[in-house]
All heavy atoms as an XYZ file, in Angstrom:
876
protein
N       0.833     -1.144     -0.002
C       0.017      0.000     -0.007
C       0.855      1.271     -0.011
O       0.364      2.349     -0.146
C      -0.920     -0.031      1.205
C      -2.110      0.784      1.092
S      -3.409      0.235      2.194
C      -4.549      1.479      1.905
N       2.135      1.053      0.180
C       3.098      2.221      0.149
C       3.007      2.872     -1.236
O       2.985      2.166     -2.248
C       4.490      1.738      0.483
N       3.002      4.199     -1.235
C       2.924      4.907     -2.489
C       1.544      5.050     -2.999
O       1.305      5.481     -4.107
N       0.529      4.714     -2.213
C      -0.880      4.871     -2.650
C      -1.488      6.115     -2.012
O      -2.709      6.170     -1.837
C      -1.668      3.647     -2.237
C      -1.330      2.444     -3.081
N      -1.679      2.297     -4.389
C      -0.697      1.332     -2.757
C      -1.235      1.196     -4.868
N      -0.606      0.570     -3.882
N      -0.682      7.065     -1.683
C      -1.222      8.327     -1.128
C      -1.301      8.430      0.369
O      -1.760      9.497      0.844
N      -0.949      7.396      1.126
C      -1.004      7.527      2.522
C       0.436      7.536      3.071
O       1.325      6.928      2.482
C      -1.851      6.418      3.226
C      -1.157      5.038      2.969
C      -3.266      6.372      2.742
C      -1.745      3.913      3.786
N       0.625      8.325      4.190
C       1.990      8.333      4.743
C       2.465      6.989      5.327
O       1.639      6.223      5.808
C       1.850      9.395      5.881
C       0.492     10.017      5.808
C      -0.338      9.133      4.903
N       3.688      6.768      5.246
C       4.318      5.586      5.705
C       5.338      6.013      6.832
O       6.235      6.796      6.508
C       5.027      4.746      4.656
C       5.699      3.554      5.237
C       4.079      4.350      3.601
N       5.169      5.484      8.032
C       6.147      5.774      9.144
C       6.943      4.625      9.495
O       6.525      3.465      9.352
C       5.297      6.252     10.365
C       4.453      7.495     10.109
C       3.085      7.389      9.865
C       5.099      8.722     10.096
C       2.321      8.526      9.677
C       4.280      9.844      9.869
C       2.944      9.746      9.722
O       2.221     10.892      9.483
N       8.204      4.830      9.986
C       9.008      3.733     10.492
C       8.338      3.193     11.775
O       7.606      3.873     12.497
C      10.351      4.397     10.821
C      10.329      5.683     10.184
C       8.922      6.092      9.984
N       8.675      1.930     12.113
C       8.129      1.250     13.267
C       8.338      2.061     14.541
O       9.432      2.580     14.736
C       8.744     -0.095     13.400
C       8.049     -1.069     14.197
C       8.412     -1.518     15.465
C       6.868     -1.786     13.893
N       7.490     -2.445     15.877
C       6.489     -2.615     14.974
C       5.997     -1.730     12.805
C       5.372     -3.454     14.981
C       4.940     -2.568     12.769
C       4.591     -3.388     13.866
N       7.329      2.191     15.342
C       7.348      2.932     16.632
C       7.465      4.448     16.517
O       7.718      5.115     17.507
C       8.447      2.375     17.555
C       8.240      0.925     17.981
C       9.315      0.521     18.899
N       9.228     -0.915     19.187
C       8.756     -1.433     20.331
N       8.411     -0.572     21.343
N       8.700     -2.688     20.537
N       7.362      4.994     15.327
C       7.527      6.436     15.128
C       6.256      7.078     14.543
O       6.304      8.094     13.891
C       8.740      6.750     14.300
C      10.028      6.378     14.887
C      11.185      6.689     13.859
C      10.288      7.130     16.202
N       5.070      6.513     14.840
C       3.810      7.124     14.394
C       3.500      8.317     15.241
O       3.837      8.399     16.431
C       2.711      6.117     14.533
N       2.909      9.328     14.615
C       2.513     10.513     15.390
C       1.405     10.217     16.362
O       0.625      9.285     16.243
C       2.059     11.519     14.286
C       1.705     10.647     13.139
C       2.588      9.448     13.215
N       1.276     11.089     17.384
C       0.181     10.945     18.349
C      -1.167     11.121     17.656
O      -1.307     11.859     16.653
C       0.316     12.042     19.436
C       1.527     11.768     20.361
O       1.912     10.594     20.394
O       1.985     12.683     20.971
N      -2.150     10.450     18.184
C      -3.507     10.551     17.637
C      -3.820      9.418     16.589
O      -4.914      9.363     16.130
N      -2.814      8.588     16.265
C      -2.977      7.432     15.384
C      -2.765      6.196     16.162
O      -1.839      6.166     16.990
C      -2.073      7.510     14.151
C      -2.207      8.776     13.237
C      -1.242      8.666     12.111
C      -3.598      8.879     12.696
N      -3.482      5.124     15.840
C      -3.348      3.874     16.522
C      -3.660      2.704     15.593
O      -4.454      2.853     14.659
C      -4.189      3.840     17.738
N      -3.101      1.574     15.893
C      -3.429      0.326     15.117
C      -4.727     -0.259     15.675
O      -5.255      0.205     16.719
C      -2.347     -0.733     15.322
O      -2.278     -1.092     16.669
C      -0.959     -0.240     14.814
N      -5.261     -1.217     14.973
C      -6.488     -1.863     15.468
C      -6.343     -2.463     16.910
O      -7.235     -2.331     17.731
C      -6.882     -3.062     14.566
C      -7.603     -2.569     13.302
C      -8.015     -3.812     12.521
N      -8.685     -3.462     11.307
C      -9.977     -3.344     11.168
N     -10.736     -3.471     12.268
N     -10.564     -2.917     10.042
N      -5.191     -3.107     17.142
C      -4.950     -3.639     18.424
C      -4.881     -2.606     19.533
O      -5.373     -2.777     20.684
C      -3.657     -4.501     18.464
C      -3.839     -5.844     17.732
C      -2.600     -6.651     17.970
N      -2.777     -7.958     17.302
C      -1.988     -8.981     17.477
N      -0.963     -8.886     18.314
N      -2.228    -10.071     16.863
N      -4.201     -1.498     19.247
C      -4.135     -0.434     20.186
C      -5.529      0.186     20.462
O      -5.875      0.490     21.627
C      -3.169      0.683     19.694
C      -1.740      0.243     19.699
C      -0.814      1.144     18.944
O      -1.231      1.891     18.053
N       0.478      1.172     19.334
N      -6.319      0.325     19.390
C      -7.691      0.818     19.602
C      -8.474     -0.155     20.469
O      -9.195      0.312     21.370
C      -8.367      0.969     18.252
C      -7.917      2.142     17.359
C      -8.665      2.088     15.988
C      -8.135      3.502     18.056
N      -8.370     -1.469     20.162
C      -9.105     -2.443     20.933
C      -8.684     -2.432     22.403
O      -9.552     -2.522     23.269
C      -8.877     -3.805     20.353
C      -9.719     -4.907     20.920
C     -11.180     -4.638     20.681
N     -11.943     -5.751     21.156
C     -13.132     -6.110     20.737
N     -13.667     -5.450     19.742
N     -13.723     -7.125     21.256
N      -7.437     -2.279     22.660
C      -6.933     -2.225     24.066
C      -7.542     -1.027     24.814
O      -7.714     -1.040     26.041
C      -5.416     -2.187     24.079
N      -7.821      0.026     24.101
C      -8.429      1.259     24.645
C      -9.996      1.187     24.655
O     -10.671      2.140     25.028
C      -7.960      2.483     23.890
N     -10.520      0.020     24.231
C     -11.961     -0.111     24.212
C     -12.621      0.566     23.044
O     -13.802      0.951     23.121
N     -11.913      0.744     21.928
C     -12.388      1.418     20.722
C     -12.267      0.504     19.532
O     -11.642     -0.559     19.539
C     -11.566      2.700     20.453
C     -11.527      3.722     21.606
C     -10.538      4.785     21.305
C     -12.937      4.308     21.754
N     -12.957      0.925     18.441
C     -12.857      0.222     17.116
C     -12.737      1.275     16.031
O     -13.134      2.446     16.280
C     -14.082     -0.650     16.904
C     -15.351      0.123     16.941
C     -16.577     -0.767     16.818
N     -17.816     -0.036     17.131
C     -18.617      0.455     16.159
N     -18.318      0.335     14.893
N     -19.681      1.091     16.508
N     -12.241      0.941     14.856
C     -12.103      1.945     13.805
C     -13.418      2.572     13.394
O     -13.509      3.758     13.027
C     -11.534      1.185     12.580
C     -10.812      0.105     13.224
C     -11.579     -0.355     14.445
N     -14.540      1.871     13.458
C     -15.842      2.440     13.185
C     -16.103      2.872     11.745
O     -16.789      3.819     11.477
N     -15.536      2.107     10.775
C     -15.770      2.400      9.387
C     -14.894      3.392      8.749
O     -14.965      3.655      7.567
N     -13.973      4.034      9.489
C     -13.064      4.976      8.905
C     -11.994      4.307      8.061
O     -11.658      3.157      8.241
C     -12.404      5.837      9.967
C     -11.535      5.098     10.924
C     -10.821      5.996     11.916
O     -10.046      6.837     11.499
N     -11.014      5.781     13.210
N     -11.492      5.025      7.100
C     -10.391      4.547      6.260
C      -9.034      4.563      6.918
O      -8.858      5.374      7.879
C     -10.348      5.340      4.941
C     -11.590      5.125      4.028
O     -12.177      4.015      4.128
O     -11.930      6.067      3.331
N      -8.125      3.795      6.454
C      -6.767      3.798      6.931
C      -6.141      5.182      6.577
O      -6.307      5.635      5.459
C      -5.957      2.665      6.260
C      -4.481      2.773      6.651
C      -6.532      1.339      6.622
N      -5.484      5.817      7.550
C      -4.917      7.145      7.312
C      -3.408      7.085      7.121
O      -2.814      8.010      6.560
C      -5.286      8.146      8.384
C      -6.792      8.394      8.377
C      -4.847      7.671      9.742
N      -2.769      6.059      7.635
C      -1.314      5.925      7.491
C      -0.955      4.420      7.730
O      -1.807      3.636      8.077
C      -0.583      6.811      8.483
N       0.311      4.149      7.591
C       0.763      2.806      7.947
C       2.191      2.788      8.540
O       2.947      3.788      8.255
C       0.800      1.943      6.677
C       1.775      2.118      5.715
C       1.658      1.122      4.487
O       0.546      0.728      4.134
N       2.742      0.836      3.808
N       2.441      1.839      9.314
C       3.765      1.645      9.870
C       4.452      0.510      9.107
O       3.793     -0.446      8.687
C       3.690      1.174     11.355
C       3.171      2.197     12.328
C       3.049      1.512     13.689
C       4.159      3.370     12.454
N       5.774      0.545      8.998
C       6.527     -0.534      8.361
C       7.653     -0.878      9.236
O       8.467      0.012      9.621
C       7.001     -0.182      6.967
C       5.909     -0.229      5.932
C       6.402     -0.112      4.503
O       7.612      0.124      4.312
O       5.606     -0.298      3.570
N       7.780     -2.154      9.572
C       8.880     -2.673     10.360
C       9.781     -3.471      9.467
O       9.302     -4.503      8.933
C       8.347     -3.536     11.500
C       9.423     -4.072     12.358
C       8.827     -4.931     13.474
N       9.884     -5.516     14.232
C       9.701     -6.478     15.126
N       8.469     -6.935     15.310
N      10.689     -6.967     15.813
N      10.971     -3.021      9.265
C      11.878     -3.806      8.359
C      12.220     -5.193      8.915
O      12.327     -5.358     10.176
C      13.134     -2.963      8.188
C      13.091     -2.013      9.355
C      11.657     -1.905      9.773
N      12.435     -6.160      8.071
C      12.807     -7.547      8.438
C      13.959     -7.940      7.527
O      14.027     -7.572      6.386
C      11.656     -8.481      8.335
C      10.516     -8.168      9.290
C       9.505     -9.263      9.339
N       8.869     -9.491      8.064
C       7.999    -10.483      7.841
N       7.725    -11.349      8.847
N       7.409    -10.647      6.713
N      14.775     -8.795      8.082
C      15.982     -9.241      7.332
C      15.473    -10.240      6.239
O      14.915    -11.238      6.462
C      16.931     -9.933      8.320
C      18.196    -10.417      7.668
C      19.122     -9.525      7.192
C      18.449    -11.748      7.479
C      20.319     -9.993      6.608
C      19.574    -12.215      6.917
C      20.545    -11.348      6.467
O      21.678    -11.769      5.893
N      15.798     -9.904      5.000
C      15.580    -10.698      3.820
C      14.099    -11.054      3.562
O      13.784    -12.025      2.899
C      16.376    -12.005      3.877
C      17.830    -11.855      3.772
C      18.522    -13.144      3.627
N      19.965    -12.898      3.580
C      20.796    -13.845      3.232
N      20.413    -15.012      2.820
N      22.086    -13.628      3.219
N      13.182    -10.263      4.081
C      11.757    -10.511      3.911
C      11.089     -9.180      3.731
O      11.655     -8.112      4.053
C      11.124    -11.268      5.038
C      11.639    -12.711      5.125
C      10.834    -13.512      6.051
N      11.012    -13.161      7.435
C      10.400    -13.653      8.467
N       9.558    -14.633      8.275
N      10.617    -13.273      9.720
N       9.827     -9.209      3.235
C       9.126     -7.990      3.125
C       8.834     -7.421      4.510
O       8.693     -8.125      5.484
C       7.794     -8.287      2.447
N       8.727     -6.126      4.611
C       8.520     -5.538      5.952
C       7.124     -5.829      6.507
O       6.150     -6.054      5.762
C       8.678     -4.028      5.701
C       8.375     -3.807      4.287
C       8.816     -5.055      3.591
N       7.002     -5.860      7.841
C       5.763     -5.955      8.453
C       5.018     -4.676      8.352
O       5.582     -3.640      8.520
C       5.886     -6.333      9.949
C       6.410     -7.731     10.289
C       6.615     -7.858     11.791
C       5.460     -8.812      9.830
N       3.727     -4.769      8.099
C       2.916     -3.561      7.948
C       1.773     -3.504      8.956
O       1.138     -4.512      9.202
C       2.319     -3.538      6.474
O       3.375     -3.592      5.568
C       1.575     -2.231      6.275
N       1.535     -2.348      9.501
C       0.425     -2.143     10.470
C      -0.302     -0.870      9.970
O       0.372      0.154      9.731
C       0.927     -1.958     11.902
N      -1.578     -0.955      9.830
C      -2.383      0.190      9.370
C      -2.781      1.021     10.534
O      -3.115      0.519     11.666
C      -3.564     -0.273      8.566
C      -3.200     -1.078      7.349
C      -3.409     -2.411      7.262
C      -2.446     -0.432      6.328
C      -3.022     -3.114      6.115
C      -2.024     -1.117      5.245
C      -2.349     -2.459      5.094
O      -1.914     -3.184      4.012
N      -2.823      2.310     10.386
C      -3.159      3.243     11.451
C      -4.496      3.942     11.176
O      -4.796      4.272     10.046
C      -2.043      4.318     11.565
C      -0.695      3.753     11.898
C       0.407      4.886     11.810
C      -0.687      3.202     13.302
N      -5.223      4.204     12.260
C      -6.501      4.833     12.287
C      -6.490      6.045     13.211
O      -5.724      6.099     14.155
C      -7.605      3.914     12.698
C      -7.710      2.681     11.815
C      -6.964      1.506     12.106
C      -8.473      2.614     10.641
C      -6.958      0.411     11.335
C      -8.504      1.496      9.862
C      -7.761      0.370     10.226
O      -7.832     -0.727      9.415
N      -7.312      7.019     12.959
C      -7.447      8.172     13.837
C      -8.168      7.810     15.089
O      -9.256      7.276     15.051
C      -8.125      9.329     13.096
C      -7.243      9.947     12.008
C      -7.923     11.078     11.285
N      -8.509     12.019     12.216
C      -9.217     13.077     11.838
N      -9.372     13.341     10.528
N      -9.795     13.897     12.674
N      -7.573      8.142     16.186
C      -8.193      7.804     17.515
C      -9.411      8.660     17.782
O     -10.395      8.200     18.313
C      -7.143      7.940     18.684
C      -7.803      7.802     20.022
C      -5.981      7.001     18.494
N      -9.374      9.945     17.321
C     -10.528     10.854     17.600
C     -11.762     10.464     16.788
O     -12.904     10.804     17.157
C     -10.100     12.279     17.268
C      -9.735     12.507     15.831
O      -9.237     11.576     15.165
O      -9.854     13.680     15.361
N     -11.645      9.661     15.695
C     -12.814      9.210     14.957
C     -13.236      7.820     15.369
O     -14.245      7.278     14.808
C     -12.460      9.232     13.416
C     -12.198     10.593     12.819
C     -11.846     10.454     11.356
C     -13.344     11.536     13.067
N     -12.492      7.169     16.232
C     -12.819      5.819     16.667
C     -14.052      5.787     17.486
O     -14.391      6.754     18.167
C     -11.651      5.207     17.418
N     -14.787      4.667     17.420
C     -16.021      4.531     18.158
C     -15.805      3.474     19.272
O     -14.964      2.620     19.134
C     -17.162      4.085     17.199
C     -17.485      5.122     16.114
C     -18.586      4.687     15.245
C     -18.860      5.713     14.178
N     -19.836      5.274     13.244
N     -16.695      3.538     20.275
C     -16.558      2.488     21.295
C     -16.886      1.092     20.758
O     -17.707      1.001     19.873
C     -17.583      2.902     22.360
C     -18.166      4.167     21.917
C     -17.688      4.477     20.519
N     -16.289      0.106     21.355
C     -16.574     -1.279     21.004
C     -18.017     -1.577     21.410
O     -18.440     -1.214     22.449
C     -15.567     -2.238     21.746
C     -15.957     -3.688     21.506
C     -14.177     -1.989     21.306
N     -18.687     -2.327     20.546
C     -20.065     -2.733     20.849
C     -20.073     -3.697     21.942
O     -19.274     -4.649     21.983
C     -20.742     -3.289     19.576
C     -20.902     -2.324     18.479
C     -21.652     -3.016     17.320
N     -21.682     -2.177     16.187
C     -21.011     -2.361     15.048
N     -20.256     -3.433     14.933
N     -21.121     -1.492     14.025
N     -20.976     -3.582     22.874
C     -21.023     -4.550     24.009
C     -21.541     -5.904     23.609
O     -22.273     -5.986     22.577
C     -21.978     -3.873     25.013
C     -22.847     -3.003     24.206
C     -21.961     -2.518     23.066
N     -21.082     -6.933     24.255
C     -21.629     -8.307     23.977
C     -23.035     -8.408     24.474
O     -23.359     -8.078     25.581
C     -20.747     -9.315     24.710
C     -19.346     -9.447     24.170
S     -19.278    -10.378     22.659
C     -19.352    -12.082     23.304
N     -23.846     -8.989     23.582
C     -25.270     -9.227     23.943
C     -25.339    -10.620     24.532
O     -24.417    -11.473     24.352
C     -26.185     -9.103     22.703
O     -25.768    -10.151     21.799
C     -26.057     -7.767     22.084
N     -26.408    -10.936     25.243
C     -26.572    -12.309     25.780
C     -26.537    -13.359     24.644
O     -25.975    -14.428     24.846
C     -27.937    -12.293     26.412
C     -28.145    -10.869     26.834
C     -27.463    -10.045     25.767
N     -27.083    -13.084     23.507
C     -26.992    -14.014     22.369
C     -25.573    -14.256     21.938
O     -25.171    -15.437     21.601
C     -27.862    -13.503     21.221
N     -24.779    -13.244     21.894
C     -23.370    -13.373     21.525
C     -22.602    -14.154     22.546
O     -21.767    -15.041     22.196
C     -22.662    -12.012     21.347
C     -23.065    -11.325     20.028
C     -22.249    -10.050     19.914
C     -22.686     -9.263     18.673
N     -21.911     -8.080     18.507
N     -22.872    -13.976     23.865
C     -22.237    -14.772     24.879
C     -22.616    -16.244     24.731
O     -21.734    -17.092     24.885
C     -22.651    -14.185     26.332
C     -21.891    -12.978     26.701
C     -22.388    -11.768     26.948
C     -20.511    -12.882     26.973
N     -21.419    -10.895     27.307
C     -20.253    -11.535     27.354
C     -19.399    -13.761     26.921
C     -18.966    -11.082     27.655
C     -18.148    -13.318     27.259
C     -17.908    -11.972     27.646
N     -23.892    -16.497     24.458
C     -24.305    -17.862     24.294
C     -23.623    -18.523     23.095
O     -23.203    -19.684     23.185
C     -25.858    -17.919     24.151
C     -26.603    -17.589     25.388
O     -25.961    -17.546     26.493
O     -27.798    -17.243     25.314
N     -23.577    -17.863     22.001
C     -22.887    -18.365     20.804
C     -21.412    -18.659     21.060
O     -20.908    -19.675     20.613
C     -23.036    -17.382     19.608
N     -20.735    -17.767     21.774
C     -19.392    -17.943     22.124
C     -19.148    -19.192     23.044
O     -18.273    -19.941     22.826
C     -18.792    -16.677     22.793
C     -17.311    -16.714     23.217
C     -16.468    -16.943     21.977
C     -16.952    -15.468     23.916
N     -20.068    -19.314     24.017
C     -19.999    -20.489     24.915
C     -20.180    -21.812     24.115
O     -19.463    -22.789     24.377
C     -21.059    -20.374     25.978
N     -21.120    -21.809     23.161
C     -21.348    -23.015     22.337
C     -20.093    -23.312     21.450
O     -19.713    -24.480     21.270
C     -22.560    -22.866     21.473
C     -23.875    -23.076     22.218
C     -25.059    -22.772     21.215
C     -23.968    -24.466     22.749
N     -19.473    -22.241     20.889
C     -18.267    -22.445     20.083
C     -17.164    -23.008     20.898
O     -16.424    -23.894     20.431
C     -17.922    -21.123     19.424
N     -16.970    -22.537     22.115
C     -15.915    -22.985     22.990
C     -16.122    -24.428     23.382
O     -15.213    -25.233     23.464
C     -15.673    -22.088     24.205
C     -15.146    -20.682     23.800
S     -13.655    -20.740     22.796
C     -12.533    -21.507     23.953
N     -17.425    -24.748     23.661
C     -17.744    -26.166     24.005
C     -17.439    -27.075     22.834
O     -16.902    -28.162     23.033
C     -19.267    -26.252     24.373
C     -19.738    -27.652     24.732
C     -19.058    -28.241     25.915
C     -21.234    -27.641     24.918
N     -17.729    -26.648     21.603
C     -17.384    -27.477     20.486
C     -15.872    -27.678     20.302
O     -15.459    -28.796     19.920
C     -17.965    -26.832     19.196
N     -15.117    -26.701     20.698
C     -13.649    -26.861     20.570
C     -13.090    -27.793     21.649
O     -12.047    -28.376     21.474
C     -12.976    -25.452     20.719
C     -13.218    -24.553     19.530
C     -12.494    -23.250     19.682
N     -11.092    -23.510     19.575
C     -10.185    -22.575     19.927
N     -10.545    -21.435     20.443
N      -8.909    -22.836     19.834
N     -13.871    -27.953     22.768
C     -13.382    -28.867     23.855
C     -13.938    -30.238     23.763
O     -13.532    -31.128     24.445
C     -13.834    -28.261     25.188
C     -13.151    -26.957     25.630
C     -13.468    -26.563     27.118
N     -14.907    -26.818     27.451
C     -15.801    -25.828     27.465
N     -15.506    -24.617     27.079
N     -17.057    -26.124     27.819
N     -14.964    -30.441     22.919
C     -15.624    -31.731     22.797
C     -14.842    -32.631     21.859
O     -14.562    -32.322     20.745
C     -17.051    -31.599     22.349
O     -17.768    -30.723     23.242
C     -17.787    -32.958     22.253
N     -14.450    -33.839     22.341
C     -13.722    -34.804     21.541
C     -14.653    -35.454     20.516
O     -15.713    -35.968     20.874
C     -13.140    -35.894     22.437
S     -12.294    -37.196     21.558
N     -14.303    -35.460     19.227
C     -15.228    -36.101     18.249
C     -15.146    -37.674     18.364
O     -16.075    -38.309     17.894
C     -14.586    -35.652     16.937
C     -13.157    -35.253     17.221
C     -13.191    -34.819     18.622
N     -14.163    -38.171     19.010
C     -14.078    -39.657     19.115
C     -14.954    -40.218     20.265
O     -15.769    -41.056     20.043
C     -12.589    -40.025     19.442
C     -12.285    -41.504     19.369
C     -12.073    -41.895     17.964
O     -11.844    -41.142     17.057
N     -12.180    -43.240     17.748
N     -14.852    -39.579     21.461
C     -15.604    -40.122     22.596
C     -16.734    -39.207     23.028
O     -17.442    -39.545     23.986
C     -14.681    -40.392     23.761
S     -13.839    -38.932     24.400
N     -16.926    -38.107     22.413
C     -17.959    -37.132     22.622
C     -17.987    -36.578     24.067
O     -19.093    -36.212     24.618
C     -19.342    -37.696     22.292
O     -19.326    -38.097     20.913
N     -16.901    -36.549     24.752
C     -16.826    -35.929     26.104
C     -16.145    -34.599     26.043
O     -15.370    -34.289     25.161
C     -16.068    -36.841     27.066
O     -14.715    -36.999     26.587
C     -16.706    -38.220     27.225
N     -16.483    -33.749     27.077
C     -15.847    -32.445     27.222
C     -14.465    -32.719     27.882
O     -14.378    -33.196     29.024
C     -16.703    -31.558     28.179
C     -16.111    -30.148     28.243
O     -14.981    -29.929     27.836
O     -16.835    -29.301     28.762
N     -13.430    -32.447     27.109
C     -12.096    -32.740     27.572
C     -11.632    -31.796     28.665
O     -10.656    -32.043     29.362
C     -11.080    -32.714     26.361
N     -12.280    -30.650     28.769
C     -11.826    -29.616     29.754
C     -10.750    -28.708     29.224
O     -10.278    -27.837     29.934
N     -10.331    -28.908     27.976
C      -9.355    -28.081     27.323
C      -9.663    -28.094     25.815
O     -10.375    -28.964     25.351
C      -7.876    -28.625     27.572
C      -7.695    -30.043     27.236
C      -7.393    -30.501     25.975
C      -7.869    -31.086     28.193
C      -7.186    -31.781     25.637
C      -7.734    -32.399     27.902
C      -7.368    -32.738     26.626
O      -7.205    -34.081     26.304
N      -9.084    -27.150     25.120
C      -9.275    -27.163     23.653
C      -8.561    -28.281     23.012
O      -7.396    -28.480     23.250
C      -8.783    -25.781     23.091
C      -8.883    -25.766     21.552
C      -9.606    -24.640     23.679
N      -9.294    -29.065     22.237
C      -8.671    -30.199     21.557
C      -7.605    -29.767     20.589
O      -7.870    -28.907     19.715
C      -9.791    -30.994     20.760
C     -10.905    -31.420     21.682
C      -9.162    -32.209     20.036
C     -10.554    -32.417     22.706
N      -6.334    -30.298     20.710
C      -5.304    -29.858     19.812
C      -5.638    -30.251     18.324
O      -6.054    -31.414     18.052
C      -4.095    -30.662     20.275
C      -4.385    -31.114     21.579
C      -5.843    -31.231     21.685
N      -5.451    -29.358     17.409
C      -5.716    -29.623     15.993
C      -4.811    -30.660     15.443
O      -5.163    -31.442     14.568
C      -5.609    -28.326     15.167
N      -3.593    -30.722     16.049
C      -2.644    -31.725     15.552
C      -3.072    -33.202     15.861
O      -2.724    -34.079     15.169
C      -1.250    -31.513     16.206
O      -1.391    -31.586     17.611
N      -3.887    -33.353     16.991
C      -4.385    -34.688     17.347
C      -5.754    -34.954     16.744
O      -6.085    -36.021     16.368
C      -4.432    -34.825     18.871
C      -3.102    -34.794     19.623
C      -3.380    -34.846     21.091
C      -2.191    -35.863     19.141
N      -6.612    -33.909     16.754
C      -7.982    -34.030     16.293
C      -8.895    -34.799     17.265
O     -10.004    -35.072     16.948
N      -8.421    -35.120     18.424
C      -9.176    -35.751     19.447
C      -8.484    -35.550     20.818
O      -7.397    -35.053     20.849
C      -9.252    -37.284     19.208
C      -7.928    -37.979     19.102
S      -8.084    -39.747     18.548
C      -8.366    -39.489     16.835
N      -9.162    -35.949     21.880
C      -8.536    -35.717     23.210
C      -7.335    -36.634     23.371
O      -7.160    -37.605     22.653
C      -9.561    -35.908     24.316
S     -10.177    -37.632     24.460
N      -6.503    -36.323     24.358
C      -5.251    -37.041     24.549
C      -5.517    -38.510     24.904
O      -4.879    -39.396     24.349
C      -4.378    -36.350     25.611
C      -3.141    -37.150     25.993
C      -3.941    -34.936     25.115
N      -6.466    -38.876     25.766
C      -6.700    -40.298     26.061
C      -7.175    -41.046     24.797
O      -6.746    -42.229     24.675
C      -7.822    -40.320     27.130
C      -7.698    -38.982     27.823
C      -7.228    -38.052     26.696
N      -7.894    -40.441     23.916
C      -8.309    -41.152     22.677
C      -7.164    -41.249     21.733
O      -7.028    -42.212     20.939
C      -9.456    -40.413     22.024
S     -11.033    -40.564     22.874
N      -6.272    -40.272     21.686
C      -5.121    -40.272     20.772
C      -4.068    -41.214     21.159
O      -3.405    -41.855     20.343
C      -4.541    -38.875     20.658
N      -3.896    -41.420     22.500
C      -2.846    -42.374     22.967
C      -3.494    -43.335     23.983
O      -3.177    -43.275     25.186
C      -1.738    -41.545     23.662
C      -1.114    -40.531     22.803
C      -1.386    -39.182     22.957
C      -0.214    -40.933     21.708
C      -0.780    -38.247     22.101
C       0.292    -39.981     20.910
C       0.053    -38.653     21.119
O       0.598    -37.714     20.272
N      -4.315    -44.235     23.539
C      -4.982    -45.167     24.499
C      -4.040    -46.162     25.195
O      -4.276    -46.503     26.347
C      -5.995    -45.902     23.616
C      -5.443    -45.770     22.246
C      -4.701    -44.472     22.206
N      -2.972    -46.531     24.488
C      -2.079    -47.515     25.120
C      -1.310    -46.898     26.325
O      -1.005    -47.608     27.288
C      -1.035    -48.033     24.115
C      -0.084    -46.999     23.501
C      -0.743    -46.186     22.397
O      -1.834    -46.419     21.928
O      -0.127    -45.186     22.014
N      -1.043    -45.601     26.312
C      -0.344    -44.958     27.408
C      -1.293    -44.790     28.638
O      -0.869    -44.797     29.742
C       0.231    -43.582     27.028
C       1.374    -43.706     25.987
C       1.875    -42.356     25.577
O       1.594    -41.374     26.246
O       2.615    -42.335     24.555
N      -2.636    -44.654     28.315
C      -3.578    -44.516     29.439
C      -3.787    -45.868     30.159
O      -3.993    -45.877     31.345
C      -4.919    -44.064     28.863
C      -4.868    -42.683     28.171
C      -4.353    -41.563     29.164
O      -4.764    -41.573     30.263
N      -3.478    -40.734     28.665
N      -3.655    -47.019     29.442
C      -3.807    -48.299     30.090
C      -2.615    -48.599     30.995
O      -2.758    -49.282     32.003
C      -3.992    -49.397     29.052
C      -5.410    -49.445     28.478
C      -5.578    -50.634     27.643
N      -5.766    -50.058     26.319
C      -5.264    -50.493     25.196
N      -4.468    -51.545     25.230
N      -5.487    -49.967     24.052
N      -1.403    -48.141     30.541
C      -0.192    -48.437     31.299
C      -0.117    -47.682     32.642
O       0.524    -48.079     33.525
C       1.021    -48.115     30.454
N      -0.807    -46.573     32.693
C      -0.723    -45.761     33.942
C      -1.510    -46.278     35.024
O      -2.218    -47.092     35.192
C      -1.206    -44.329     33.623
């Protein structure tokens, strides 16, 4: 996006009044539909630079509060991440994607030996 009419600042040298999405979120704000006003670039060795887009803090809007329906949907999504597809039990932790099932189902021989 460099050269498309927006200012580019070196990493950690952005002017006051501009913030990244993460910085806005940490302050309880969101961009609120505004366009990117500038960008930061962090150089990296032998790779393309990291880019962070900046938004105006004075135009940012407060984060929308979670509704009861959103809390319920989040709870169901987290339950699905904890439920083992093999034995259908709540493992009590997020099932690792590398295993695809809870640890006792992935390594049953080690569970019998214990």
